[in-house]
N, C-alpha and C positions, 0 to 999 in steps of 0.2 A: 383384463382380470389383472390386478398386481394379485404378487404372493400376501400383501398385508391385508388386504382383502379378503382372503379365501383363509389367513391364518387369525384375525378377528374372533369370528364365532366360536374357533376352536379355543381359543384363548378364555374368553366370556365363561365359555361352558364348563371349562376345566376350574375358572374362579370360583364359578356358581358352586360348583362340586365340591371342591374344597372348602367352600364358606358353610355350606350345608353339612357337609360332614364335620366340621368344627362346632358349628351353631345346635345340630341339628339332638343329639346327644345330652347335652346339659339342659337345652329347654324340654325336652321329654322328660327326662327326671325332674325338675323342676315342677313340670303339670302333674309328672303322677304324683311324688310326694306331696304337693298341697291337694289332690283328690284325697290322699289318703289320710291327709290330718282331716280333713271337711268329714269325709264319713268315720272317722275317728269321735270327731268332736259331736256329729250325729247320734252317734250310740251314746254318748254320757249323757248328752243332753234325755235322750229317750227313757236312759237308767233312771236319772234325776226324775223326770216326770211320774216314773212307777214309784219310785222311792216318796214322792211328794204325796200320793195317791194314799198310799200305804201307811204315811204317816196321819193323814187324815184320819182315814179310816179307824186308825188305832186310837187316835184322841175322842172320836166319837165313841168308840167301843169305853173308852175310859168313863167319858162321862154317862154313857148308860148304864156301865156297872156304879158309879159314884150314884145316881138317884135308886137304883136298886138294891143298894147296900150288900154288892158282889165285891168280889175280890178283882181290884183293877189289874187288866192286863200286864201281861211281861213286855217292856218297853223294847221299843221294834230295833235291832241290831244295826239297821243300815241307816238310823235318823244319824249318827256322828258321819257317815261315810257323805249323806246327802249334803250336810253342810261344809265337810271338806271338799266336796266337788265344786261346790258354789263358789267355794273360797279361792280354790286354786284354778278353775275353769273356767268358770261365769262368775266374776266381781260382779260385770254389771248388776244382778240379780240380787247381791247382798243387802241391799235394803229393802228389798221385800221381804227375803228371807227372814231379816233380823225381827219383821213386823210378824210373822207368821211364827218364830217361835216366842217374841212376848205374849201374842193372844195364844198360844198354845199354854205358857205357862199360867195365864189367868183362867183359861179353859181347867186345867189342871187343880189349879187352888180353889175353884168353884166345886168342882166335882170330890173334893175332899173336903171342904165345909158343908157341902149337903149331908155326906156322908154322915161327918160328925156331929152334927146338930139333932136333937133330939124333940125338939119341941115343935110342933107342926105350924104354929106363925113363924118362927125361923126359917124353915124350910121354905113356906108360901112364899118369903118375900127374898130367898136365895133363887129360888124358881123363877121370878119376878126376874131377876137380873141376869138369867141363864140368855132370853132371847137376845138382850141387846149384846153380852159378852160374844154370842157365837155369830151373829150376825158381822161384828169388827173380828172373831177368827177366820169365818168362810169369807169374808170380803180379802183378808191378807192370803189366805189359800189361791184364792182367785187371781189376785193379783199378780202372784209369782206363776203360776200357772201360764195367765196370759204372759208375761216377760219372757217365760222359755217359749211361748208360741210365738212370738216377734223375733226369737233369735233364731227361731229352725225355718223361718219364714228368709229372713235376710241371707241363713246358710243356703236355703235354695235357690235365691234370687243369685248369688255368689256362682251357685253352683251352675246355673244356665249361662250366666257369662263365660266361664270357663270353656263350658260344652260345646 
């Protein structure tokens, strides 16, 4: 056996150790940051979904109060945050959020018109419009929630690939 044949495994082992020492920490840091970003995005998405449900409940309560001639509930303080979160972190949800916003306005105008109408026949006509307006609003909210669910699924698929 020559000295070169005895030295080759030691040199190769040393090279692997040095390469692992140079590549390992940055790679581990990259994977850790990516995992933390994924978790932060998941938490933002969860908070967004909770805000959407709160917004939906607020619109329902506003419409019920409008029909029953009660004061409209105070606006939800998280509604602007909901739209800001979508705009900054989830731009792919902008279109669905815009439909929710438009249909929310339609529902609130309906609630105010019902409240201001004094004639029973006018109220009857407005009530007949409610079902269609609410269907459009509810469909917009469902579309936004489905888009959030799709984002969560995509995030889960990426997570399993990394793990």
